[in-house]
C-alpha positions in Angstrom: 86.7 288.7 -48.7 85.5 286.8 -51.7 83.4 289.7 -52.9 86.4 291.9 -52.9 88.3 289.4 -55.0 85.5 289.2 -57.5 85.2 293.0 -57.7 88.9 293.2 -58.3 88.8 290.6 -61.1 85.8 292.4 -62.7 87.7 295.7 -62.5 90.7 294.1 -64.2 88.6 292.5 -66.9 86.7 295.7 -67.7 90.1 297.6 -68.0 91.0 295.5 -71.0 89.8 297.2 -74.2 88.3 295.5 -77.2 91.6 295.9 -79.1 93.5 294.3 -76.3 91.0 291.4 -76.2 91.0 290.6 -79.9 93.8 292.3 -81.7 97.0 291.9 -79.7 99.4 288.9 -79.4 100.8 290.0 -76.0 100.0 288.1 -72.9 98.1 284.9 -72.1 94.4 283.8 -71.9 92.9 280.9 -70.2 91.0 278.1 -71.9 87.6 279.5 -70.8 88.5 283.0 -72.0 89.7 281.6 -75.3 86.5 279.5 -75.7 84.3 282.5 -75.1 86.2 284.8 -77.5 86.4 282.0 -80.1 82.6 281.5 -79.9 82.1 285.2 -80.4 84.3 285.2 -83.5 82.4 282.2 -84.9 79.1 283.9 -84.3 80.4 287.0 -86.1 81.6 285.0 -89.0 78.2 283.2 -89.2 76.5 286.6 -89.0 78.5 288.0 -92.0 77.8 284.9 -94.0 74.1 285.0 -93.1 73.9 288.7 -94.0 75.6 288.2 -97.4 73.4 285.1 -98.2 70.3 287.0 -97.2 71.3 289.9 -99.5 72.0 287.5 -102.3 68.6 285.8 -101.9 66.8 289.1 -101.7 68.5 290.5 -104.7 68.0 287.3 -106.7 64.3 287.2 -105.9 63.9 290.7 -107.2 66.0 290.1 -110.3 68.9 292.3 -109.3 72.5 291.7 -108.9 74.4 292.1 -105.6 75.9 295.5 -105.0 79.6 295.9 -105.6 80.3 296.6 -101.9 79.5 293.0 -101.0 82.5 291.8 -103.0 84.7 294.1 -101.0 83.3 294.3 -97.5 82.7 290.6 -97.0 86.4 289.6 -97.5 87.6 292.5 -95.5 85.4 291.5 -92.5 86.5 287.9 -92.8 90.2 289.1 -92.9 89.6 291.0 -89.7 88.1 287.9 -88.1 91.1 285.9 -89.2 93.5 288.4 -87.7 91.6 288.3 -84.4 91.5 284.5 -84.4 95.3 284.4 -85.0 95.8 286.8 -82.0 93.6 284.6 -79.8 95.5 281.5 -80.9 98.9 283.1 -80.1 97.7 284.2 -76.6 96.4 280.7 -75.9 99.7 279.2 -77.0 101.5 281.7 -74.7 99.4 280.3 -71.8 101.2 277.0 -71.9 104.6 278.4 -72.8 104.6 278.1 -76.6 105.6 280.8 -79.0 103.5 281.9 -82.1 105.1 279.5 -84.6 102.3 277.0 -84.5 99.7 279.8 -84.9 101.6 281.1 -87.9 101.6 277.7 -89.5 97.8 277.3 -89.1 97.2 280.9 -90.3 99.3 280.1 -93.5 97.4 276.8 -93.9 94.0 278.6 -93.5 95.0 281.1 -96.1 96.1 278.3 -98.5 92.8 276.5 -97.9 90.8 279.7 -98.7 92.8 280.4 -101.8 92.0 276.8 -102.9 88.3 277.4 -102.2 88.3 280.6 -104.2 90.3 279.0 -107.1 88.2 275.9 -107.3 84.7 276.8 -106.0 83.0 273.7 -107.4 85.6 271.4 -105.8 85.3 273.2 -102.5 81.6 272.3 -102.4 82.4 268.6 -102.7 83.8 266.5 -100.0 87.3 266.4 -101.5 90.2 265.0 -99.5 91.6 268.6 -99.1 88.4 270.0 -97.6 88.1 267.1 -95.3 91.7 267.4 -94.3 91.3 271.2 -93.8 88.4 270.7 -91.5 90.0 267.9 -89.4 93.2 269.9 -89.0 91.4 273.0 -87.9 89.2 271.1 -85.4 92.3 269.3 -84.2 94.2 272.6 -83.6 91.1 274.0 -81.8 90.9 270.9 -79.6 94.6 271.2 -78.8 94.2 274.8 -77.7 91.2 273.9 -75.5 92.8 270.8 -74.1 96.2 272.0 -73.0 96.3 273.3 -69.5 98.1 276.6 -69.0 101.2 277.1 -66.9 100.6 277.7 -63.2 101.5 281.2 -62.2 103.4 283.6 -64.5 105.5 282.4 -67.3 107.6 284.3 -69.8 104.4 285.7 -71.4 102.9 287.1 -68.2 99.9 286.1 -66.1 96.8 284.4 -67.4 93.7 286.5 -68.0 
């Protein structure tokens, strides 16, 4: 009996495509699913930063400049990660009956913070009140999404995955 239930759950999980997992705002996800996918996004972001930093160090050691593609591809990859994070946040909010408004506010706040970091690169390296506030707010929102228990059964956004 339990093996059949597990097989059914695995079949349902494997039906979900990569795009449905990371790039849609429809439906709900549980806290554990959210945590797993969020960790994957964080690891991807670290991998991008590590790759760019490694290229920068390698090119600097050999007296060359970074290729032009790094100035284009890195922000594009980070934007894709942002979009995916936004979609995960919306699905997590749906799990406890909230709409996407809070996720939109935090997306806008994240965009403003990154514009600040680009506009004032030296200030972003220092522990300014804005950078500390940005970090605390983002960690607080993440903790909120991980703490809130989802609605039992189906709600207006569907069943939990």
